[in-house]
N, CA, C and O of each residue as an XYZ file, in Angstrom:
392
protein
N      10.779     -8.964     11.792
C      10.202     -7.751     11.937
C       9.014     -8.731     11.056
O       9.121     -9.550     10.144
N       7.346     -7.941     12.185
C       6.213     -8.170     11.797
C       5.718     -7.254     10.894
O       6.205     -6.149     10.652
N       4.441     -7.895     10.260
C       3.582     -7.543      9.019
C       3.199     -5.923      9.674
O       3.210     -4.962      8.905
N       2.881     -5.750     11.084
C       2.694     -4.382     11.467
C       3.659     -3.420     11.180
O       3.268     -2.316     10.799
N       5.203     -3.708     11.329
C       6.439     -2.977     11.280
C       6.532     -2.709      9.628
O       7.202     -1.759      9.224
N       5.950     -3.439      8.853
C       6.415     -3.635      7.366
C       5.141     -2.802      7.053
O       5.154     -2.326      5.918
N       4.342     -2.595      7.598
C       3.127     -1.832      7.051
C       3.736     -0.457      7.316
O       3.765      0.366      6.400
N       4.222     -0.168      8.522
C       4.490      1.056      9.468
C       5.249      1.918      8.450
O       5.043      3.118      8.274
N       6.380      0.976      7.638
C       7.440      1.053      6.793
C       6.689      1.739      5.632
O       7.011      2.908      5.423
N       5.816      1.241      4.909
C       4.988      1.670      3.928
C       4.870      2.760      4.082
O       5.459      3.566      3.362
N       3.915      3.193      5.262
C       3.397      3.990      5.662
C       4.342      5.555      5.402
O       4.066      6.679      4.983
N       5.497      4.898      5.889
C       6.643      6.098      5.760
C       7.108      6.597      4.456
O       7.423      7.761      4.209
N       7.118      5.417      3.501
C       7.442      5.516      2.147
C       6.326      6.110      1.498
O       6.624      6.980      0.680
N       5.091      5.860      1.652
C       4.065      6.644      1.024
C       4.148      8.096      1.629
O       3.383      8.573      0.791
N       4.356      8.798      2.141
C       4.399      9.975      2.813
C       5.445     10.844      2.492
O       5.271     12.056      2.364
N       6.874     10.102      2.310
C       7.441     10.535      1.709
C       7.646     10.849      0.160
O       8.362     11.637     -0.458
N       6.778      9.964     -0.169
C       6.341     10.003     -1.935
C       5.725     11.335     -1.845
O       5.032     11.501     -2.849
N       5.684     12.449     -0.989
C       4.650     13.122     -1.354
C       5.833     14.423     -1.605
O       5.350     15.534     -1.825
N       7.361     14.296     -1.572
C       7.958     14.890     -1.840
C       8.796     14.675     -3.084
O       8.856     13.509     -3.476
N       9.568     15.754     -3.893
C      10.130     15.476     -4.838
C      11.418     14.148     -4.630
O      12.062     14.094     -3.582
N      11.574     13.481     -5.392
C      12.140     11.989     -5.584
C      12.539     11.791     -6.819
O      11.815     12.117     -7.759
N      13.697     11.251     -6.994
C      14.155     10.950     -8.320
C      13.017      9.470     -8.488
O      12.643      8.618     -7.682
N      12.627      9.818    -10.566
C      11.912      8.629    -10.529
C      11.943      7.236     -9.839
O      10.904      6.615     -9.615
N      13.108      6.796     -9.531
C      13.490      5.418     -9.290
C      12.785      5.297     -7.864
O      12.541      4.133     -7.545
N      12.389      6.341     -6.887
C      12.084      6.276     -5.612
C      10.600      5.876     -5.843
O       9.986      5.179     -5.035
N      10.033      6.381     -7.049
C       8.607      6.267     -7.056
C       8.317      5.274     -7.898
O       7.171      5.233     -8.345
N       9.389      4.157     -8.337
C       9.476      2.718     -9.066
C       9.262      1.912     -7.884
O       8.236      1.261     -7.686
N      10.430      1.981     -6.967
C      10.558      1.217     -5.785
C       9.365      1.366     -4.709
O       9.147      0.461     -3.903
N       8.583      2.586     -4.737
C       7.496      2.369     -3.989
C       6.144      1.555     -4.623
O       5.242      0.964     -4.028
N       6.384      1.774     -6.123
C       5.194      1.178     -6.476
C       5.492     -0.420     -6.229
O       4.458     -0.978     -5.863
N       6.773     -1.440     -6.338
C       6.703     -2.326     -5.892
C       6.254     -2.561     -4.740
O       5.326     -3.363     -4.643
N       6.855     -1.848     -3.417
C       7.019     -2.007     -2.448
C       5.306     -2.169     -1.604
O       4.986     -2.933     -0.694
N       4.462     -1.125     -2.341
C       3.397     -0.997     -1.941
C       2.360     -2.079     -2.667
O       1.372     -2.631     -2.182
N       2.831     -2.167     -3.763
C       2.082     -3.487     -4.697
C       2.238     -4.873     -3.889
O       1.343     -5.717     -3.927
N       3.585     -5.084     -3.058
C       3.932     -6.545     -2.780
C       3.012     -6.543     -1.260
O       2.481     -7.562     -0.819
N       2.977     -5.779     -0.877
C       2.692     -5.269      0.712
C       1.173     -5.799      0.773
O       0.614     -6.587      1.535
N       0.692     -4.992     -0.423
C      -0.835     -4.642     -0.718
C      -1.476     -6.015     -0.673
O      -2.302     -6.379      0.165
N      -0.829     -6.981     -2.023
C      -1.072     -8.195     -2.009
C      -1.166     -9.320     -1.183
O      -1.962    -10.260     -1.196
N       0.118     -8.968     -0.210
C       0.228     -9.849      0.997
C      -1.145     -9.416      2.026
O      -1.869    -10.228      2.603
N      -1.231     -8.357      2.056
C      -2.144     -7.689      3.014
C      -3.893     -8.619      2.406
O      -4.538     -9.439      3.060
N      -4.181     -8.125      1.116
C      -5.103     -9.086      0.712
C      -5.239    -10.546      0.985
O      -6.224    -11.242      1.233
N      -4.042    -10.796      0.874
C      -3.943    -12.492      1.002
C      -4.050    -12.618      2.404
O      -4.807    -13.569      2.601
N      -3.698    -12.168      3.413
C      -3.720    -12.028      4.618
C      -4.996    -11.936      5.498
O      -5.210    -12.423      6.609
N      -6.162    -10.815      4.310
C      -7.480    -10.934      4.807
C      -8.130    -11.919      4.353
O      -8.929    -12.481      5.101
N      -7.987    -12.268      3.314
C      -8.693    -13.661      3.015
C      -8.680    -14.550      3.744
O      -9.736    -15.126      4.006
N      -7.571    -14.915      4.262
C      -7.109    -16.135      5.433
C      -7.757    -15.642      6.511
O      -8.104    -16.555      7.261
N      -8.118    -14.355      6.965
C      -8.542    -14.207      8.380
C     -10.258    -13.889      8.207
O     -11.014    -13.515      9.103
N     -10.564    -14.132      6.933
C     -12.495    -13.847      6.903
C     -12.528    -12.206      6.892
O     -13.478    -11.719      7.505
N     -11.600    -11.279      6.265
C     -11.629    -10.226      6.441
C     -12.059     -9.627      4.852
O     -11.421     -8.624      4.531
N     -12.845    -10.019      4.055
C     -12.933     -9.928      2.618
C     -12.928     -8.337      2.801
O     -11.741     -8.024      2.710
N     -13.561     -7.383      2.980
C     -13.735     -5.902      2.860
C     -12.407     -5.332      2.714
O     -12.181     -4.392      1.952
N     -11.257     -6.062      3.657
C      -9.902     -5.465      3.552
C      -9.193     -6.658      2.607
O      -7.978     -6.613      2.800
N      -9.432     -7.362      1.967
C      -9.367     -7.643      0.661
C      -9.481     -7.478     -0.470
O      -8.789     -8.004     -1.342
N     -10.583     -6.543     -0.659
C     -10.987     -6.054     -1.765
C     -10.181     -4.724     -1.462
O      -9.473     -4.385     -2.409
N     -10.141     -4.071     -0.590
C      -9.448     -2.744     -0.639
C      -7.950     -2.689     -0.543
O      -7.389     -1.593     -0.563
N      -7.152     -3.998     -0.422
C      -5.916     -4.148     -0.777
C      -5.543     -4.572     -2.153
O      -4.510     -4.319     -2.773
N      -6.592     -5.269     -2.514
C      -6.606     -6.019     -4.189
C      -6.515     -4.967     -4.680
O      -5.675     -5.000     -5.580
N      -7.066     -3.786     -4.523
C      -7.490     -2.436     -5.662
C      -6.177     -1.726     -5.328
O      -5.451     -1.384     -6.262
N      -5.812     -1.475     -4.039
C      -4.139     -0.957     -3.739
C      -3.395     -1.466     -4.463
O      -2.649     -0.678     -5.044
N      -3.262     -2.584     -4.707
C      -2.138     -3.642     -5.416
C      -2.411     -3.185     -6.645
O      -1.542     -2.511     -7.198
N      -3.636     -3.444     -7.316
C      -3.639     -3.020     -8.760
C      -3.043     -1.413     -9.331
O      -2.203     -1.179    -10.199
N      -3.809     -0.497     -8.504
C      -3.577      0.704     -8.727
C      -1.802      1.376     -8.339
O      -1.176      2.320     -8.820
N      -1.511      0.509     -7.425
C       0.446      0.756     -7.703
C       0.955     -0.231     -8.520
O       2.184     -0.180     -8.547
N       0.396     -1.272     -9.321
C       1.350     -2.204     -9.989
C       2.509     -1.741    -10.705
O       2.334     -0.623    -11.189
N       3.727     -2.288    -10.943
C       4.595     -1.465    -11.710
C       4.758     -2.284    -12.952
O       5.797     -2.236    -13.611
N       3.536     -3.183    -13.336
C       4.172     -3.670    -14.391
C       3.098     -3.235    -15.786
O       3.378     -3.221    -16.985
N       1.943     -2.940    -15.170
C       0.641     -1.968    -15.800
C       0.631     -1.081    -15.420
O      -0.470     -0.801    -14.947
N       1.820      0.154    -15.278
C       1.526      1.126    -14.390
C       0.058      2.120    -15.042
O      -0.594      2.198    -16.083
N       0.085      2.662    -13.865
C      -1.434      3.725    -14.378
C      -0.757      5.131    -14.000
O      -0.294      5.259    -12.867
N      -0.700      5.993    -14.748
C      -0.186      7.293    -15.091
C      -0.883      8.571    -14.674
O      -1.751      9.078    -15.385
N      -0.567      8.999    -13.717
C      -1.619      9.999    -13.356
C      -0.132     11.238    -12.697
O       1.030     11.167    -12.296
N      -1.399     12.444    -13.010
C      -0.172     13.460    -12.385
C       0.138     13.546    -11.098
O      -0.535     12.779    -10.409
N       1.142     14.393    -10.337
C       1.667     14.398     -9.145
C       0.744     14.828     -8.416
O       0.782     13.985     -7.519
N      -0.258     15.696     -8.075
C      -1.233     16.309     -7.671
C      -2.195     14.947     -7.337
O      -2.848     15.032     -6.298
N      -2.282     14.187     -7.819
C      -3.248     12.982     -7.607
C      -2.654     12.079     -6.944
O      -3.097     11.538     -5.931
N      -1.475     11.832     -7.548
C      -0.881     10.941     -6.370
C      -0.218     10.934     -5.122
O       0.179     10.020     -4.399
N      -0.188     12.268     -5.032
C       0.015     13.075     -3.363
C      -1.352     12.564     -2.645
O      -1.518     12.126     -1.506
N      -2.371     12.794     -3.820
C      -3.730     12.647     -2.548
C      -3.809     10.859     -2.621
O      -4.240     10.171     -1.696
N      -3.496     10.534     -3.415
C      -3.500      8.605     -3.590
C      -2.948      8.218     -2.587
O      -3.610      7.563     -1.782
N      -1.172      8.587     -2.255
C      -0.359      8.084     -1.268
C      -0.852      8.570      0.097
O      -0.517      7.993      1.132
N      -1.669      9.660      0.082
C      -2.001      9.854      1.703
C      -3.192      9.214      1.887
O      -3.190      8.703      3.006
N      -4.294      8.992      1.250
C      -5.006      8.044      1.487
C      -4.760      6.653      1.655
O      -5.367      6.024      2.522
N      -3.883      6.089      0.871
C      -3.696      4.844      1.427
C      -2.521      4.549      2.325
O      -2.190      3.433      2.725
N      -1.970      5.633      2.572
C      -0.967      5.617      3.806
C      -2.107      5.394      5.089
O      -1.945      4.529      5.950
N      -3.563      6.553      5.050
C      -4.269      6.107      6.193
C      -4.914      5.062      5.857
O      -5.502      4.880      6.924
N      -5.330      4.061      5.057
C      -5.844      2.813      4.881
C      -4.501      1.545      5.689
O      -4.689      0.470      6.257
N      -3.352      2.222      5.422
C      -2.541      1.224      6.332
C      -2.547      1.335      7.307
O      -2.651      0.378      8.075
N      -2.416      2.816      7.764
C      -2.424      3.208      9.012
C      -3.680      2.440      9.867
O      -3.474      1.869     10.938
N      -5.130      2.527      9.159
C      -6.341      1.840      9.816
C      -5.724      0.566      9.715
O      -5.190      0.410     10.813
N      -5.460     -0.593      8.902
C      -5.085     -1.656      8.861
C      -4.111     -2.118     10.132
O      -4.350     -3.141     10.773
N      -3.006     -1.259     10.411
C      -2.153     -1.968     11.362
C      -3.399     -2.330     12.664
O      -3.371     -3.401     13.271
N      -4.305     -1.396     12.903
C      -5.246     -1.800     13.899
C      -6.285     -2.619     13.880
O      -6.592     -3.040     14.995
N      -7.044     -3.053     12.842
C      -7.831     -3.992     12.615
C      -7.809     -5.161     11.784
O      -8.733     -5.971     11.716
N      -6.763     -5.224     11.175
C      -6.198     -6.351     10.203
C      -5.469     -7.139     11.206
O      -4.475     -6.803     11.850
N      -6.201     -8.370     11.237
C      -5.635     -9.570     11.811
C      -4.254     -9.746     11.075
O      -4.188     -9.232      9.959
N      -2.928    -10.529     11.641
C      -1.596    -10.598     10.869
C      -1.763    -12.055     10.691
O      -1.056    -12.479      9.777
N      -2.513    -12.994     11.308
C      -2.830    -14.467     10.858
C      -3.521    -15.183     11.631
O      -3.825    -14.724     12.732
N      -3.849    -16.205     11.328
C      -4.966    -17.115     12.504
C      -4.188    -18.187     13.001
O      -4.671    -18.975     13.814
């Protein structure tokens, strides 16, 4: 599985997060988005794409499960859609490796 496929899975998970699931799903979502965002930020640094490093670094901080940021559902829905869009754009413009 390549990194583009991983990002597509994250997009699907973020969009599913709009629905009502048990709290455990959102914990899993935080973990997955944080790990993939951190890797995307690292990948961006390796490929001299600093704006993407900043974007995905911020996403990793926002979704981190260790020091969670608590917001209401309506705000998270908007964030999930925006972040899914960022991952979608990154599939086409973020290089996968040197």
